[in-house]
Biopython code that builds the backbone (N, CA, C, O; Angstrom):
import numpy as np
from Bio.PDB.StructureBuilder import StructureBuilder

atoms = [
    (1, "MET", "N", (-1.491, 22.761, -27.906)),
    (1, "MET", "CA", (-2.387, 21.609, -28.030)),
    (1, "MET", "C", (-1.641, 20.366, -27.427)),
    (1, "MET", "O", (-2.202, 19.598, -26.645)),
    (2, "VAL", "N", (-0.434, 20.227, -27.809)),
    (2, "VAL", "CA", (0.380, 19.068, -27.291)),
    (2, "VAL", "C", (0.550, 19.086, -25.822)),
    (2, "VAL", "O", (0.411, 18.075, -25.134)),
    (3, "THR", "N", (0.896, 20.410, -25.289)),
    (3, "THR", "CA", (1.068, 20.575, -23.871)),
    (3, "THR", "C", (-0.155, 20.234, -23.089)),
    (3, "THR", "O", (-0.067, 19.662, -22.002)),
    (4, "LEU", "N", (-1.330, 20.586, -23.640)),
    (4, "LEU", "CA", (-2.634, 20.368, -22.948)),
    (4, "LEU", "C", (-2.877, 18.847, -22.887)),
    (4, "LEU", "O", (-3.442, 18.346, -21.914)),
    (5, "MET", "N", (-2.462, 18.147, -23.892)),
    (5, "MET", "CA", (-2.646, 16.729, -23.961)),
    (5, "MET", "C", (-1.687, 15.980, -22.893)),
    (5, "MET", "O", (-2.027, 15.017, -22.206)),
    (6, "LEU", "N", (-0.475, 16.586, -22.891)),
    (6, "LEU", "CA", (0.387, 16.038, -21.837)),
    (6, "LEU", "C", (-0.086, 16.326, -20.434)),
    (6, "LEU", "O", (0.015, 15.457, -19.567)),
    (7, "ILE", "N", (-0.587, 17.486, -20.184)),
    (7, "ILE", "CA", (-1.059, 17.884, -18.829)),
    (7, "ILE", "C", (-2.237, 16.995, -18.459)),
    (7, "ILE", "O", (-2.423, 16.675, -17.285)),
    (8, "LEU", "N", (-3.031, 16.593, -19.437)),
    (8, "LEU", "CA", (-4.125, 15.645, -19.048)),
    (8, "LEU", "C", (-3.745, 14.138, -19.097)),
    (8, "LEU", "O", (-4.267, 13.341, -18.318)),
    (9, "ALA", "N", (-2.828, 13.761, -20.023)),
    (9, "ALA", "CA", (-2.438, 12.377, -20.139)),
    (9, "ALA", "C", (-1.576, 11.820, -19.034)),
    (9, "ALA", "O", (-1.712, 10.657, -18.654)),
    (10, "VAL", "N", (-0.702, 12.634, -18.527)),
    (10, "VAL", "CA", (0.277, 12.193, -17.465)),
    (10, "VAL", "C", (-0.436, 11.842, -16.185)),
    (10, "VAL", "O", (-0.302, 10.729, -15.679)),
    (11, "PRO", "N", (-1.192, 12.779, -15.660)),
    (11, "PRO", "CA", (-1.908, 12.407, -14.434)),
    (11, "PRO", "C", (-2.855, 11.216, -14.568)),
    (11, "PRO", "O", (-2.938, 10.384, -13.664)),
    (12, "LEU", "N", (-3.589, 11.130, -15.724)),
    (12, "LEU", "CA", (-4.477, 10.049, -15.996)),
    (12, "LEU", "C", (-3.737, 8.679, -16.079)),
    (12, "LEU", "O", (-4.245, 7.649, -15.637)),
    (13, "ALA", "N", (-2.569, 8.721, -16.641)),
    (13, "ALA", "CA", (-1.717, 7.508, -16.732)),
    (13, "ALA", "C", (-1.267, 7.070, -15.315)),
    (13, "ALA", "O", (-1.309, 5.903, -14.928)),
    (14, "VAL", "N", (-0.852, 8.074, -14.615)),
    (14, "VAL", "CA", (-0.355, 7.712, -13.183)),
    (14, "VAL", "C", (-1.479, 7.212, -12.429)),
    (14, "VAL", "O", (-1.300, 6.195, -11.758)),
    (15, "TRP", "N", (-2.610, 7.770, -12.435)),
    (15, "TRP", "CA", (-3.846, 7.340, -11.690)),
    (15, "TRP", "C", (-4.246, 5.949, -12.071)),
    (15, "TRP", "O", (-4.530, 5.094, -11.232)),
    (16, "GLY", "N", (-4.260, 5.737, -13.447)),
    (16, "GLY", "CA", (-4.626, 4.377, -13.931)),
    (16, "GLY", "C", (-3.669, 3.341, -13.459)),
    (16, "GLY", "O", (-4.107, 2.254, -13.081)),
    (17, "LEU", "N", (-2.393, 3.599, -13.454)),
    (17, "LEU", "CA", (-1.363, 2.638, -12.947)),
    (17, "LEU", "C", (-1.617, 2.384, -11.443)),
    (17, "LEU", "O", (-1.539, 1.231, -11.017)),
    (18, "ILE", "N", (-1.894, 3.335, -10.687)),
    (18, "ILE", "CA", (-2.120, 3.192, -9.235)),
    (18, "ILE", "C", (-3.378, 2.308, -9.084)),
    (18, "ILE", "O", (-3.403, 1.387, -8.268)),
    (19, "TRP", "N", (-4.366, 2.593, -9.846)),
    (19, "TRP", "CA", (-5.664, 1.948, -9.677)),
    (19, "TRP", "C", (-5.425, 0.371, -10.016)),
    (19, "TRP", "O", (-5.903, -0.522, -9.316)),
    (20, "ILE", "N", (-4.698, 0.157, -11.073)),
    (20, "ILE", "CA", (-4.420, -1.274, -11.557)),
    (20, "ILE", "C", (-3.703, -1.910, -10.493)),
    (20, "ILE", "O", (-4.126, -3.002, -10.113)),
    (21, "ILE", "N", (-2.626, -1.386, -9.911)),
    (21, "ILE", "CA", (-1.835, -1.910, -8.794)),
    (21, "ILE", "C", (-2.664, -2.282, -7.662)),
    (21, "ILE", "O", (-2.600, -3.392, -7.134)),
    (22, "LYS", "N", (-3.479, -1.310, -7.272)),
    (22, "LYS", "CA", (-4.402, -1.607, -6.108)),
    (22, "LYS", "C", (-5.305, -2.759, -6.408)),
    (22, "LYS", "O", (-5.507, -3.625, -5.557)),
    (23, "TYR", "N", (-5.841, -2.795, -7.565)),
    (23, "TYR", "CA", (-6.801, -3.857, -7.973)),
    (23, "TYR", "C", (-6.119, -5.241, -7.872)),
    (23, "TYR", "O", (-6.695, -6.182, -7.326)),
    (24, "PHE", "N", (-4.868, -5.351, -8.414)),
    (24, "PHE", "CA", (-4.208, -6.599, -8.409)),
    (24, "PHE", "C", (-3.700, -7.006, -7.025)),
    (24, "PHE", "O", (-3.523, -8.191, -6.744)),
    (25, "ILE", "N", (-3.465, -5.995, -6.148)),
    (25, "ILE", "CA", (-3.084, -6.380, -4.697)),
    (25, "ILE", "C", (-4.334, -6.915, -4.049)),
    (25, "ILE", "O", (-4.250, -7.920, -3.342)),
    (26, "ARG", "N", (-5.521, -6.295, -4.249)),
    (26, "ARG", "CA", (-6.740, -6.718, -3.661)),
    (26, "ARG", "C", (-7.125, -8.084, -4.133)),
    (26, "ARG", "O", (-7.519, -8.939, -3.340)),
    (27, "TYR", "N", (-7.006, -8.311, -5.501)),
    (27, "TYR", "CA", (-7.434, -9.595, -6.099)),
    (27, "TYR", "C", (-6.444, -10.705, -5.605)),
    (27, "TYR", "O", (-6.893, -11.819, -5.333)),
    (28, "GLY", "N", (-5.147, -10.436, -5.487)),
    (28, "GLY", "CA", (-4.139, -11.410, -4.995)),
    (28, "GLY", "C", (-4.428, -11.783, -3.644)),
    (28, "GLY", "O", (-4.305, -12.957, -3.296)),
    (29, "ALA", "N", (-4.838, -10.800, -2.770)),
    (29, "ALA", "CA", (-5.060, -11.068, -1.371)),
    (29, "ALA", "C", (-6.234, -11.989, -1.239)),
    (29, "ALA", "O", (-6.200, -12.913, -0.428)),
    (30, "LYS", "N", (-7.326, -11.758, -2.049)),
    (30, "LYS", "CA", (-8.524, -12.508, -1.978)),
    (30, "LYS", "C", (-8.212, -14.017, -2.459)),
    (30, "LYS", "O", (-8.734, -14.984, -1.904)),
    (31, "ALA", "N", (-7.372, -14.125, -3.472)),
    (31, "ALA", "CA", (-7.113, -15.394, -3.995)),
    (31, "ALA", "C", (-6.277, -16.208, -2.931)),
    (31, "ALA", "O", (-6.489, -17.398, -2.694)),
    (32, "ALA", "N", (-5.302, -15.443, -2.312)),
    (32, "ALA", "CA", (-4.561, -16.094, -1.242)),
    (32, "ALA", "C", (-5.393, -16.595, -0.094)),
    (32, "ALA", "O", (-5.225, -17.717, 0.382)),
    (33, "LYS", "N", (-6.333, -15.708, 0.360)),
    (33, "LYS", "CA", (-7.146, -16.044, 1.434)),
    (33, "LYS", "C", (-8.062, -17.178, 1.107)),
    (33, "LYS", "O", (-8.308, -18.016, 1.974)),
    (34, "LYS", "N", (-8.588, -17.259, -0.101)),
    (34, "LYS", "CA", (-9.408, -18.306, -0.495)),
    (34, "LYS", "C", (-8.635, -19.697, -0.527)),
    (34, "LYS", "O", (-9.162, -20.749, -0.167)),
    (35, "LYS", "N", (-7.376, -19.594, -0.979)),
    (35, "LYS", "CA", (-6.561, -20.789, -1.031)),
    (35, "LYS", "C", (-6.216, -21.269, 0.390)),
    (35, "LYS", "O", (-6.165, -22.474, 0.636)),
    (36, "SER", "N", (-5.975, -20.314, 1.346)),
    (36, "SER", "CA", (-5.713, -20.817, 2.700)),
    (36, "SER", "C", (-6.859, -21.389, 3.331)),
    (36, "SER", "O", (-6.723, -22.320, 4.125)),
    (37, "LEU", "N", (-8.062, -20.876, 3.024)),
    (37, "LEU", "CA", (-9.338, -21.433, 3.528)),
    (37, "LEU", "C", (-9.513, -22.857, 3.126)),
    (37, "LEU", "O", (-9.887, -23.745, 3.892)),
    (38, "GLN", "N", (-9.194, -23.020, 1.777)),
    (38, "GLN", "CA", (-9.361, -24.452, 1.224)),
    (38, "GLN", "C", (-8.327, -25.334, 1.854)),
    (38, "GLN", "O", (-8.635, -26.505, 2.076)),
    (39, "GLN", "N", (-7.153, -24.903, 2.161)),
    (39, "GLN", "CA", (-6.136, -25.702, 2.792)),
    (39, "GLN", "C", (-6.553, -26.049, 4.263)),
    (39, "GLN", "O", (-6.343, -27.168, 4.732)),
    (40, "GLU", "N", (-7.103, -25.124, 4.910)),
    (40, "GLU", "CA", (-7.645, -25.381, 6.307)),
    (40, "GLU", "C", (-8.737, -26.484, 6.230)),
    (40, "GLU", "O", (-8.745, -27.370, 7.085)),
    (41, "GLU", "N", (-9.553, -26.461, 5.346)),
    (41, "GLU", "CA", (-10.589, -27.418, 5.134)),
    (41, "GLU", "C", (-9.940, -28.804, 4.962)),
    (41, "GLU", "O", (-10.276, -29.774, 5.641)),
    (42, "LEU", "N", (-9.002, -28.835, 4.026)),
    (42, "LEU", "CA", (-8.318, -30.215, 3.817)),
    (42, "LEU", "C", (-7.603, -30.640, 5.033)),
    (42, "LEU", "O", (-7.628, -31.827, 5.360)),
    (43, "ASN", "N", (-6.966, -29.756, 5.730)),
    (43, "ASN", "CA", (-6.336, -30.130, 7.033)),
    (43, "ASN", "C", (-7.303, -30.774, 8.013)),
    (43, "ASN", "O", (-7.011, -31.804, 8.622)),
    (44, "LYS", "N", (-8.536, -30.098, 8.158)),
    (44, "LYS", "CA", (-9.489, -30.624, 9.023)),
    (44, "LYS", "C", (-9.957, -32.000, 8.684)),
    (44, "LYS", "O", (-10.122, -32.865, 9.544)),
    (45, "MET", "N", (-10.174, -32.185, 7.363)),
    (45, "MET", "CA", (-10.491, -33.480, 6.902)),
    (45, "MET", "C", (-9.451, -34.541, 7.120)),
    (45, "MET", "O", (-9.826, -35.690, 7.352)),
    (46, "LYS", "N", (-8.227, -34.258, 7.065)),
    (46, "LYS", "CA", (-7.150, -35.167, 7.315)),
    (46, "LYS", "C", (-7.099, -35.518, 8.781)),
    (46, "LYS", "O", (-6.855, -36.673, 9.129)),
    (47, "ILE", "N", (-7.318, -34.566, 9.634)),
    (47, "ILE", "CA", (-7.316, -34.818, 11.079)),
    (47, "ILE", "C", (-8.500, -35.685, 11.477)),
    (47, "ILE", "O", (-8.369, -36.576, 12.316)),
    (48, "GLU", "N", (-9.642, -35.427, 10.881)),
    (48, "GLU", "CA", (-10.869, -36.273, 11.100)),
    (48, "GLU", "C", (-10.718, -37.670, 10.614)),
    (48, "GLU", "O", (-11.226, -38.593, 11.251)),
    (49, "ASP", "N", (-10.028, -37.882, 9.488)),
    (49, "ASP", "CA", (-9.706, -39.231, 8.961)),
    (49, "ASP", "C", (-8.716, -39.950, 9.849)),
    (49, "ASP", "O", (-8.736, -41.180, 9.887)),
    (50, "LEU", "N", (-7.870, -39.268, 10.551)),
    (50, "LEU", "CA", (-6.913, -39.917, 11.435)),
    (50, "LEU", "C", (-7.560, -40.409, 12.676)),
    (50, "LEU", "O", (-7.113, -41.402, 13.251)),
    (51, "LYS", "N", (-8.638, -39.730, 13.133)),
    (51, "LYS", "CA", (-9.237, -40.026, 14.341)),
    (51, "LYS", "C", (-9.981, -41.397, 14.352)),
    (51, "LYS", "O", (-10.557, -41.778, 15.371)),
]
sb = StructureBuilder()
sb.init_structure("model")
sb.init_model(0)
sb.init_chain("A")
sb.init_seg("    ")
for serial, (resi, resn, name, xyz) in enumerate(atoms, 1):
    if name == "N":
        sb.init_residue(resn, " ", resi, " ")
    sb.init_atom(name, np.array(xyz, "f"), 0.0, 1.0, " ", f" {name:<3s}", serial, name[0])
structure = sb.get_structure()
């Protein structure tokens, strides 16, 4: 019974960790992209103000 639980639990734990890591990478990339877009907008506004 214990070995059956280990056979099921270990791959599920590994798969779960991989999924969580992928999710955080994707979420982090979206957040960084959003931040850079906001920065570009600010830079455009500054350039327009200088003109």
